TORZA-336668 format. One record per residue (C-alpha): residue number from 1; residue in one letter; x, y, z. Coordinates in pm, 1 decimal. Example, Ala and Ser with C-alpha at 12.3 -4.5 7.8 and 13.67 -1.06 7.14 Angstrom:
[site 1 A [1230.0 -450.0 780.0]]
[site 2 S [1367.0 -106.0 714.0]]
REM end
This chain:
[site 1 M [2789.5 2499.9 306.6]]
[site 2 N [2857.5 2377.9 -91.0]]
[site 3 K [2771.2 2635.7 -351.5]]
[site 4 V [2485.4 2490.9 -596.4]]
[site 5 R [2601.6 2484.8 -905.2]]
[site 6 R [2375.9 2755.2 -1102.5]]
[site 7 I [2206.8 2570.8 -1427.2]]
[site 8 D [2197.9 2836.7 -1737.7]]
[site 9 W [1944.7 2763.6 -2004.1]]
[site 10 G [1906.8 2821.1 -2354.8]]
[site 11 I [1523.8 2846.4 -2469.1]]
[site 12 V [1453.5 2718.7 -2873.7]]
[site 13 G [1116.2 2895.6 -2922.5]]
[site 14 A [916.3 3171.5 -2814.7]]
[site 15 G [554.3 3108.0 -2811.2]]
[site 16 H [314.8 3020.0 -2553.5]]
[site 17 I [485.2 2732.8 -2380.8]]
[site 18 A [811.7 2911.0 -2369.3]]
[site 19 H [628.1 3175.8 -2170.6]]
[site 20 R [525.3 2915.3 -1934.4]]
[site 21 F [868.5 2765.9 -1893.9]]
[site 22 A [999.8 3111.2 -1814.4]]
[site 23 Q [731.3 3163.4 -1574.0]]
[site 24 G [817.5 2829.4 -1396.6]]
[site 25 L [1173.3 2912.4 -1401.3]]
[site 26 A [1168.4 3205.6 -1198.6]]
[site 27 H [1092.8 2969.8 -915.6]]
[site 28 V [1368.8 2723.2 -945.0]]
[site 29 R [1665.3 2778.0 -740.3]]
[site 30 D [2007.4 2820.8 -870.6]]
[site 31 A [1905.9 2842.0 -1251.6]]
[site 32 R [1837.8 3124.0 -1518.7]]
[site 33 I [1772.2 3164.4 -1872.5]]
[site 34 A [2071.5 3289.8 -2042.6]]
[site 35 R [2001.9 3239.4 -2422.4]]
[site 36 V [1687.9 3255.5 -2609.1]]
[site 37 W [1659.3 3186.3 -3016.0]]
[site 38 S [1346.0 3152.4 -3231.4]]
[site 39 R [1298.4 3196.2 -3606.6]]
[site 40 R [1100.6 3526.2 -3553.0]]
[site 41 A [1344.9 3796.2 -3402.3]]
[site 42 E [1053.3 4020.1 -3282.7]]
[site 43 S [917.9 3745.8 -3079.8]]
[site 44 V [1244.6 3681.4 -2944.4]]
[site 45 N [1314.3 4034.0 -2832.4]]
[site 46 A [990.5 4061.6 -2644.8]]
[site 47 F [1056.8 3739.8 -2459.2]]
[site 48 V [1380.0 3841.0 -2352.4]]
[site 49 G [1244.8 4191.2 -2235.5]]
[site 50 R [1006.3 3995.0 -2000.7]]
[site 51 H [1160.5 3733.7 -1905.0]]
[site 52 G [1525.3 3840.0 -1922.0]]
[site 53 G [1835.4 3633.6 -2114.4]]
[site 54 Q [2014.0 3728.8 -2427.7]]
[site 55 A [1879.5 3695.3 -2783.5]]
[site 56 S [2036.6 3484.2 -3004.9]]
[site 57 G [2066.2 3585.0 -3374.6]]
[site 58 R [2131.0 3215.2 -3472.6]]
[site 59 F [2000.4 2876.3 -3326.4]]
[site 60 E [2383.3 2770.7 -3385.1]]
[site 61 D [2500.5 3075.8 -3154.5]]
[site 62 L [2267.1 2993.0 -2897.3]]
[site 63 L [2416.9 2619.0 -2904.2]]
[site 64 A [2776.4 2786.6 -2916.8]]
[site 65 S [2701.2 2984.2 -2611.4]]
[site 66 D [2838.5 2891.4 -2245.3]]
[site 67 I [2458.8 2701.6 -2164.3]]
[site 68 D [2407.1 2391.7 -1967.4]]
[site 69 A [2116.0 2290.0 -2101.4]]
[site 70 V [1827.8 2358.2 -2380.1]]
[site 71 Y [1462.7 2375.0 -2350.0]]
[site 72 I [1311.7 2309.1 -2664.6]]
[site 73 A [983.5 2464.4 -2703.3]]
[site 74 T [892.8 2473.0 -3063.3]]
[site 75 L [659.0 2286.4 -3301.4]]
[site 76 N [628.6 1920.4 -3271.3]]
[site 77 D [771.7 1834.6 -3630.1]]
[site 78 S [1108.9 2030.5 -3517.9]]
[site 79 H [1193.7 1853.5 -3162.5]]
[site 80 I [1380.4 1600.5 -3323.6]]
[site 81 D [1639.8 1833.9 -3529.3]]
[site 82 F [1668.4 2091.4 -3285.3]]
[site 83 A [1701.3 1798.1 -2971.2]]
[site 84 R [1996.8 1609.1 -3158.8]]
[site 85 A [2168.5 1926.2 -3240.3]]
[site 86 A [2192.8 2050.6 -2904.2]]
[site 87 L [2289.6 1692.4 -2788.7]]
[site 88 A [2540.4 1690.5 -3026.8]]
[site 89 A [2683.4 2049.0 -2952.2]]
[site 90 G [2716.3 1920.8 -2561.4]]
[site 91 K [2424.5 2039.8 -2412.0]]
[site 92 H [2114.3 1893.8 -2200.8]]
[site 93 V [1810.9 1836.5 -2341.2]]
[site 94 L [1455.6 1906.7 -2171.9]]
[site 95 C [1215.2 1853.5 -2471.1]]
[site 96 E [820.2 1956.3 -2541.4]]
[site 97 K [580.1 1680.7 -2526.1]]
[site 98 P [590.8 1484.5 -2753.8]]
[site 99 A [957.5 1435.2 -2771.3]]
[site 100 A [937.7 1314.3 -3128.0]]
[site 101 L [688.6 1230.4 -3396.2]]
[site 102 N [727.5 866.4 -3379.1]]
[site 103 V [928.9 589.7 -3207.3]]
[site 104 R [1193.7 603.3 -3507.8]]
[site 105 Q [1271.5 969.7 -3424.8]]
[site 106 L [1304.1 942.1 -3080.3]]
[site 107 E [1513.1 634.4 -3108.9]]
[site 108 A [1737.6 857.6 -3305.8]]
[site 109 V [1717.2 1144.8 -3037.8]]
[site 110 L [1805.6 864.3 -2760.5]]
[site 111 D [2072.5 752.5 -2982.5]]
[site 112 T [2250.0 1084.8 -3000.8]]
[site 113 A [2216.1 1129.2 -2625.6]]
[site 114 R [2387.5 814.2 -2572.4]]
[site 115 T [2689.4 882.3 -2792.5]]
[site 116 H [2732.6 1207.9 -2657.5]]
[site 117 Q [2669.6 1127.0 -2276.2]]
[site 118 R [2394.7 1427.4 -2218.5]]
[site 119 L [2092.3 1395.8 -2025.9]]
[site 120 F [1775.1 1406.4 -2225.8]]
[site 121 M [1417.6 1420.9 -2072.9]]
[site 122 E [1051.7 1467.0 -2249.3]]
[site 123 A [896.0 1754.1 -2055.0]]
[site 124 M [588.7 1570.6 -1916.9]]
[site 125 K [499.1 1736.8 -1652.9]]
[site 126 P [226.2 1573.2 -1427.3]]
[site 127 P [444.9 1337.4 -1223.1]]
[site 128 F [644.6 1598.7 -1069.6]]
[site 129 F [334.7 1815.5 -931.5]]
[site 130 P [322.7 1837.4 -553.3]]
[site 131 L [-28.6 1643.5 -587.8]]
[site 132 Y [81.1 1360.8 -783.5]]
[site 133 R [386.0 1303.9 -574.2]]
[site 134 K [163.7 1329.4 -254.3]]
[site 135 L [-84.2 1091.9 -413.8]]
[site 136 R [210.3 840.4 -476.4]]
[site 137 E [294.2 872.6 -131.3]]
[site 138 H [-42.6 804.1 21.5]]
[site 139 L [-104.2 510.8 -188.3]]
[site 140 Q [204.4 342.7 -102.1]]
[site 141 A [62.8 396.8 276.7]]
[site 142 D [-261.2 347.1 232.6]]
[site 143 P [-275.4 120.8 -107.6]]
[site 144 I [-624.2 81.5 -317.8]]
[site 145 G [-416.2 -225.5 -438.0]]
[site 146 P [-241.6 -259.9 -778.6]]
[site 147 V [-409.3 -22.7 -1005.2]]
[site 148 G [-573.0 -225.3 -1322.5]]
[site 149 L [-775.5 43.7 -1473.2]]
[site 150 V [-679.0 404.1 -1619.3]]
[site 151 R [-945.0 591.8 -1748.6]]
[site 152 A [-859.1 974.3 -1854.4]]
[site 153 G [-920.1 1217.8 -2156.4]]
[site 154 C [-947.9 1554.0 -2263.4]]
[site 155 S [-1113.1 1763.3 -2546.9]]
[site 156 V [-1111.3 2100.1 -2629.0]]
[site 157 A [-1343.7 2225.3 -2851.6]]
[site 158 D [-1263.9 2594.1 -2923.6]]
[site 159 V [-899.2 2530.0 -3074.7]]
[site 160 P [-858.1 2788.4 -3344.6]]
[site 161 S [-874.4 2665.5 -3679.0]]
[site 162 D [-545.9 2807.4 -3800.4]]
[site 163 H [-381.6 2653.3 -3460.0]]
[site 164 P [-73.4 2430.3 -3533.0]]
[site 165 S [-252.3 2131.8 -3390.6]]
[site 166 F [-445.0 2138.9 -3714.7]]
[site 167 S [-148.5 2082.2 -3916.5]]
[site 168 L [-57.9 1778.9 -4051.1]]
[site 169 A [328.4 1900.9 -4165.3]]
[site 170 E [377.9 2053.3 -3776.6]]
[site 171 G [264.7 1724.1 -3653.5]]
[site 172 G [-52.0 1803.2 -3516.0]]
[site 173 G [-356.4 1637.2 -3392.2]]
[site 174 A [-520.2 1562.1 -3096.8]]
[site 175 L [-318.7 1217.1 -3035.5]]
[site 176 L [18.4 1391.5 -3015.4]]
[site 177 D [-106.9 1717.7 -2881.6]]
[site 178 I [-322.6 1612.3 -2579.5]]
[site 179 G [-336.5 1237.8 -2599.7]]
[site 180 I [24.5 1177.9 -2535.8]]
[site 181 Y [-64.5 1322.6 -2167.4]]
[site 182 E [-315.7 1025.7 -2126.4]]
[site 183 M [-62.2 788.1 -2293.9]]
[site 184 F [184.3 869.2 -1992.1]]
[site 185 L [-62.9 833.7 -1708.4]]
[site 186 A [-147.8 464.2 -1849.9]]
[site 187 V [235.2 354.2 -1888.4]]
[site 188 D [306.6 516.2 -1525.1]]
[site 189 W [52.7 321.2 -1383.6]]
[site 190 L [-1.3 6.9 -1579.2]]
[site 191 G [335.9 -40.1 -1764.9]]
[site 192 A [415.5 -120.1 -2123.1]]
[site 193 P [128.9 -136.0 -2367.3]]
[site 194 L [66.2 -494.0 -2508.6]]
[site 195 D [-245.6 -412.5 -2752.8]]
[site 196 V [-393.0 -89.0 -2856.9]]
[site 197 Q [-750.0 -32.3 -3040.2]]
[site 198 T [-823.4 289.5 -3151.3]]
[site 199 F [-1136.3 458.7 -3323.1]]
[site 200 G [-1150.1 849.2 -3390.2]]
[site 201 R [-1202.4 1080.7 -3664.4]]
[site 202 I [-968.5 1249.5 -3922.2]]
[site 203 G [-1038.9 1649.9 -4010.3]]
[site 204 P [-1004.2 1807.1 -4336.0]]
[site 205 T [-647.8 1900.0 -4310.6]]
[site 206 G [-566.8 1521.7 -4240.0]]
[site 207 V [-522.9 1521.8 -3849.5]]
[site 208 D [-674.6 1322.6 -3596.4]]
[site 209 T [-952.8 1532.7 -3456.4]]
[site 210 F [-1055.8 1271.6 -3217.3]]
[site 211 A [-960.4 962.8 -3118.3]]
[site 212 S [-1081.2 671.5 -2846.0]]
[site 213 V [-799.1 444.2 -2759.5]]
[site 214 H [-853.9 133.9 -2544.1]]
[site 215 S [-509.8 -2.7 -2457.2]]
[site 216 R [-409.0 -376.8 -2285.9]]
[site 217 H [-117.3 -328.3 -2052.0]]
[site 218 E [113.5 -515.3 -1853.4]]
[site 219 A [-86.3 -440.0 -1537.5]]
[site 220 G [-435.6 -353.4 -1664.0]]
[site 221 I [-669.4 -182.3 -1923.7]]
[site 222 A [-683.9 176.2 -2034.3]]
[site 223 Q [-956.5 378.3 -2171.8]]
[site 224 L [-827.3 713.7 -2308.8]]
[site 225 F [-971.0 984.9 -2510.2]]
[site 226 C [-852.8 1304.1 -2694.0]]
[site 227 G [-1028.4 1568.7 -2901.9]]
[site 228 L [-992.8 1872.7 -3090.7]]
[site 229 D [-1376.6 1895.7 -3162.5]]
[site 230 L [-1582.5 1827.3 -2880.6]]
[site 231 D [-1604.8 2013.4 -2547.5]]
[site 232 G [-1459.6 1734.5 -2293.3]]
[site 233 K [-1210.0 1883.6 -2042.9]]
[site 234 G [-1099.8 1582.5 -1810.3]]
[site 235 D [-1081.8 1398.0 -1514.9]]
[site 236 A [-896.3 1056.8 -1424.1]]
[site 237 L [-961.8 773.0 -1273.6]]
[site 238 L [-746.5 494.0 -1119.6]]
[site 239 A [-902.0 164.5 -1016.3]]
[site 240 G [-779.3 -122.2 -793.1]]
[site 241 P [-936.6 -391.6 -587.6]]
[site 242 L [-961.1 -196.7 -262.2]]
[site 243 G [-1063.7 124.6 -382.8]]
[site 244 H [-1028.1 419.5 -649.3]]
[site 245 V [-896.1 748.4 -724.0]]
[site 246 W [-1050.8 1045.0 -877.5]]
[site 247 I [-805.6 1263.2 -1001.2]]
[site 248 H [-1018.0 1607.2 -1067.0]]
[site 249 E [-1031.2 1841.9 -1354.9]]
[site 250 K [-770.3 1917.1 -1472.0]]
[site 251 W [-594.1 1588.7 -1401.9]]
[site 252 W [-279.5 1669.6 -1618.2]]
[site 253 N [-251.9 2011.3 -1394.2]]
[site 254 P [-356.9 1811.5 -1049.3]]
[site 255 V [-442.8 2014.1 -772.7]]
[site 256 R [-731.6 1757.0 -603.1]]
[site 257 A [-761.2 1397.3 -566.7]]
[site 258 T [-1031.1 1209.8 -404.7]]
[site 259 V [-956.8 841.6 -279.4]]
[site 260 S [-1241.2 630.1 -233.9]]
[site 261 Y [-1195.6 284.4 -55.9]]
[site 262 V [-1416.6 -17.6 -86.1]]
[site 263 G [-1630.6 -2.7 248.7]]
[site 264 G [-1736.6 389.8 210.1]]
[site 265 R [-1391.9 545.9 339.4]]
[site 266 V [-1301.1 880.6 146.0]]
[site 267 V [-944.5 1057.2 156.8]]
[site 268 E [-937.1 1392.7 7.5]]
[site 269 L [-588.8 1554.6 -120.2]]
[site 270 N [-549.7 1903.9 -191.0]]
[site 271 V [-220.4 1999.9 -300.6]]
[site 272 P [-170.2 2353.0 -465.4]]
[site 273 F [117.8 2415.1 -711.4]]
[site 274 E [290.9 2735.7 -769.1]]
[site 275 G [494.4 2892.9 -1089.7]]
[site 276 G [234.0 2749.8 -1342.1]]
[site 277 G [365.7 2389.3 -1270.8]]
[site 278 L [631.9 2355.7 -1536.2]]
[site 279 N [912.4 2406.2 -1254.9]]
[site 280 Y [872.0 2130.1 -1093.8]]
[site 281 E [973.7 1896.4 -1403.1]]
[site 282 T [1251.8 2164.1 -1457.0]]
[site 283 E [1369.5 2156.3 -1098.1]]
[site 284 H [1414.2 1770.8 -1125.3]]
[site 285 F [1602.7 1853.6 -1462.0]]
[site 286 C [1847.5 2073.7 -1288.1]]
[site 287 E [1893.6 1825.7 -992.1]]
[site 288 L [2000.4 1557.3 -1225.5]]
[site 289 I [2222.3 1748.1 -1432.4]]
[site 290 R [2409.1 1847.2 -1114.7]]
[site 291 A [2425.4 1468.8 -1020.1]]
[site 292 G [2547.6 1361.6 -1359.9]]
[site 293 A [2262.6 1177.5 -1436.1]]
[site 294 L [2145.8 1064.4 -1807.4]]
[site 295 E [1848.9 944.5 -1756.8]]
[site 296 S [1550.8 1071.7 -1518.4]]
[site 297 P [1445.0 764.8 -1294.3]]
[site 298 I [1097.2 905.0 -1312.8]]
[site 299 M [1049.5 1010.3 -1657.3]]
[site 300 T [1228.6 742.0 -1815.1]]
[site 301 H [1339.2 701.1 -2175.2]]
[site 302 A [1143.9 376.8 -2181.4]]
[site 303 K [834.0 542.9 -2087.9]]
[site 304 S [878.9 801.0 -2346.5]]
[site 305 L [903.8 532.2 -2602.0]]
[site 306 Q [621.5 344.8 -2481.2]]
[site 307 M [406.2 653.8 -2510.2]]
[site 308 I [492.1 733.4 -2855.3]]
[site 309 G [476.2 363.0 -2925.6]]
[site 310 M [109.1 396.7 -2825.8]]
[site 311 A [30.8 700.3 -3054.2]]
[site 312 D [196.3 545.7 -3349.1]]
[site 313 A [-29.4 264.6 -3294.5]]
[site 314 A [-297.1 465.7 -3291.3]]
[site 315 R [-210.0 681.2 -3570.6]]
[site 316 A [-188.5 373.3 -3790.8]]
[site 317 A [-540.8 245.5 -3692.8]]
[site 318 L [-671.0 615.8 -3790.3]]
[site 319 G [-469.8 632.4 -4111.2]]
[site 320 V [-274.2 937.0 -4001.6]]
[site 321 K [71.6 954.9 -4147.2]]
[site 322 F [288.1 1288.1 -4141.1]]
[site 323 P [495.7 1385.2 -4415.0]]
[site 324 G [824.8 1152.4 -4456.7]]
[site 325 E [675.5 849.1 -4300.7]]
REM end
């Protein structure tokens, strides 16, 4: 039996999502944390003490080490700089969502990935969950017809006032922190957006605190919402001519789906996940590295561009601009 190549990871950032990534990585075969860097040394030391790996004193030291891939788990505004630097250093990059603040930034990242022939993928977890994959397989064998409507949303009312989601300078706001998930679901089932209409609210810090997004796509219509000031933890609906799918709350960490067909037949899907869920996208990314791929066939560059394009249009409608735009 041929030995599988181990993938050594460097993690940039040591906050909540980095801990979740490390939790998931423990469930990925032949992958390990090798290096960790963050601006706060005490956070890195605590992280390494809990999850393993070696602390790097500088970001440049992490890039100079013998790692294969970098996971970027920092705040939204810094993704572009860390991603481009890591790609230019010859590392493959898995970047937390949103991959960039806008289309212009994402195009710059993708240009860097192409120039240096390195794999880049936005860490959009839902399509890699076992339930989501099972749903895809089920609808291939027992279809509801072409999906023509996607309805999805989530609003969280108890976000602390000092959370980065409320920071304009750090690329916060409901659209990028929450809505990007719903935008993924829309483009994944309906294709590229053609028109985007948005209503919403801007809070005292200048970020969008609630947004209702209606979009027309190549294959249908999406009705999406996201918020930081209402309680609306959400489910999702996929509707076709022969039936509809209800992905139960929390649809972005999917476990259950109900498929209801015209005529009354109902099929229940229940597929639990392990490792916190981020392990599935990470395992996929490791497989792509071993295969020499430069793009995921599931979380494609085109989808990332379509998603952030929707966010750009929605922010423009609300008048939300980040510094430098």
